[in-house]
Each structure stands twice: as structure tokens, then as C-alpha cells.
N, C-alpha and C positions, 0 to 999 in steps of 0.2 A: 350483581355485577351487570352493567349494560352490554347490550349485544356488539356495539360498535365503539371503539374507543380510537380516537384520531392519532394519539401518540403511542400506540401499543408497542410499535417496533423499538421505538426510543426507550420506552419504559423497559422493555425486555432487555435490551442492550445494556442500560445502566444497571439493572438488577443483577444480570449476569456478570458484569465485570466487577462489581461489589463483592459478589459472592466468590468470584475466582480469586480475588485479593485476599478476602477474609479466611477461607478455608482451603483454597487450592483449586486448580482447574479439574483435576480427576475426581475430587471428593465432591464437586458440586453436580447436582442432578437438575434435569429440566423441571421436574416438580418444585423444586426450591427456587428455581428461577422465577417460574410463574407465580409461585406464592408471594415472593418478594415483591414482583410487579403488580400484584392484584389481578392477575388475568388467567386464563385457562391454559392447560397443555395444548389444547387444540389450536389457540390463538398463537401459541409459540410456533407450532409446526406449520402454520400458515405462512409465517415469516422466514424460518430457518429450518434446513434439513435436519440439523443436530446442533449441540452446544458449541462445536468448533466453528460452525458457520457463523456465530455472533461475532467472532474475533476476525473471520475473513470474508465477511459480507461484501459484495461488489467486486471480488477477485475476478469472476468470470467475464465482467466488463472490460478488463484491462487491454486484451488483444484488440477489441474494437475500438476503444479509445486511442490506442498508440496507432492503430491502421488510420483513423481519421485524422489524427495530427499530422502523420506523414503525408497522408494523401492530399491534404489541405496546404501543405507548406509550398512556398515558392520553388519551382523547379531548380533555380539557381544555387539553392543552399547545399552546402556540402554537407557530409555526414556529421562533423563535429558541430556546425552551426545548426543543423537539424535537432541534435542532441540537446544543445542549450536551449533551444526555442522551446522544444517539446517539455523537457524536464521544468522549465518555468512554468508552463502552462499546467502540468500535472501537480506541481507544487502548489500553485495558487487554488486550483480547483479542488484538490483533495485533502490538502494538509493544513492550509493555514487556518487559523482558528480553532484548531483541534489538538494542540500540542499537549494539554494536560491528559485527554483521553488517550493519545498516543503513547505517553510515557507509561500510563498505566497498563496499557495494552501490551507494550514492549516488555514490561516486568512478567506479566502473566505468561507470555510467549517464552520468554527466557528460562522461565522455571519448569518447563515441560519438554522433554526431548521430542515428543510428537509435533508438538506446535512449532518447535524450532525446525524441524524439518519441513512442516508445511509453509513456514515462512521462506525457507530456502526454495521450495518449489515455486513459490509466487515470484520469486526474484527471476528463477529461470524461466518462467512464463513470460515475464516482461522481456528478458533478453531474445526469446524465440519470436515474440511478436515484432521487436524491433527489427530482429535480422530479416524477417519475412519483409516488413515495411521497406527496408532499405534495398532488398533484392527487387522489390516491385518498382522501385524508383530507378532501377538500372545499375545499382551499385553491384559490383563483382562479388562472388561468393565470400572470398576471404575477407576483404575490407568490410563487408556488411556484417559478416560474423564477428570480427574484431570490434568494429564500432558498437555494435548491440552488447556484446559482453562488458565492454568498457563503460557503456552508457548505464547498465544495470548496476554495475560495482559503483560508479561514480554516484549515482542516486542513493544507493544503499549507505555509502559512506557519508554524504551530505546529510541523509536523515538522521543517521547515528549522531553526528556532530551537532545537529540542530536540537536534537533531544537532549544531548549532554550540556548544552549551554546554560550559563547561570542567567543571561539576560533574556531579552525578548526580540532579538534579531529575526527577520523573516527568513524561511526556509530557503527563498530564492538567492539570498547571499551566500548561503553555505554551498548551494548548488554551484554558484559562480566560482567561488573559491576553490571548490573541490576541481572543478573543470579545468581551472588555471593551473592548479597543481597537477592535474594529468598531463596537460600539455607540456609542462615544464619537464615532467619526468619522461614523456615521450620523446622530447626534443633532445634528451641527454645523449 
């Protein structure tokens, strides 16, 4: 085994996901993942704190990403316009081209109570970051909290619809449809 392998992280992610599907998340061990990837456990722990992190890598970057998107947006945008622009940017940067991986990841997460709870926490972190960003832009507490919770929910619904589709429409279309439905419901 060579000391440095440029695609180690991707190989570990791929091996872990394959094993999670084949034998379940709880039954899969780090040594099994590293053996499948042809790497060492030491290499695994250089990239991930534990096997859950394979599924939730990058989660810690979410508040910073949201803060940057909101800070860089024109001051004239309303919270709903900010949501639409921001969700479009996140969809393009984090989700497009990864649908098959995300379908498999969703199946693994849905099969494990602890992982479902972690996924809910990730959505709560998104809502918290959005709320903080709206408040920094001068939006009052109640509208900031409502807009943040609605944005996180709309994004979660759009992702679910995108993953459930039979075709190959981009996530951004589902985001726009979901936000249009949200506006319609709110206007009712």
C-alpha cells in the first residue's frame, strides 16, 4: 500500500456506502470500510471522526456557507427572494451531479434511527444559520425565524421530491416549484 493516495477520501466514502447498503450501517465497521477501500484505519481517521461522518461530511461548513450567501446578497432582496437565490446556489454547488449518491445515502439514513435524528439536526442547523443571517441583515426576530424555518422545510421537501422523481430534472426546478407552492399556501 502506498503512503499517499490522492483519492483516499472518495474511496473510503464509496466503500462505506457500499457496505452500509450491503450489511447495514450498524453492522459495518471501520476496518471493513478500510479493507474494502484498500486503505488503513489510520487513513480513515485522518478523513473522518467516525463512520457517521462519511454520511454527514461537510455539515460543519453549512453555517458558514449560509452566512456568506446571505452577506453577499444585495441588501434590497426580501427574505423570500434571499431564500430562492440561496437555495438555488446551494442546490447547484452541493447537489447537482450527485443524485445517485444522495439516493443511496438517503436509503441508508432512513434505515437507522440515529442517522435520521442526525439528518433532522442538520436541517435544524440550516434553519438556525438562516435565522442568524436574516437577523444580521436587519430582519426582525419573528419574520427571521419564520423565514428560516420555512426555507429549511422547503429545501428538505424539494430535495425529497427531486430524489423521488423518475426523470432527470435539476434540483433547482424542484426548489422553485416548492417555493411557489409555499407562497401559494401562505397567501391563502
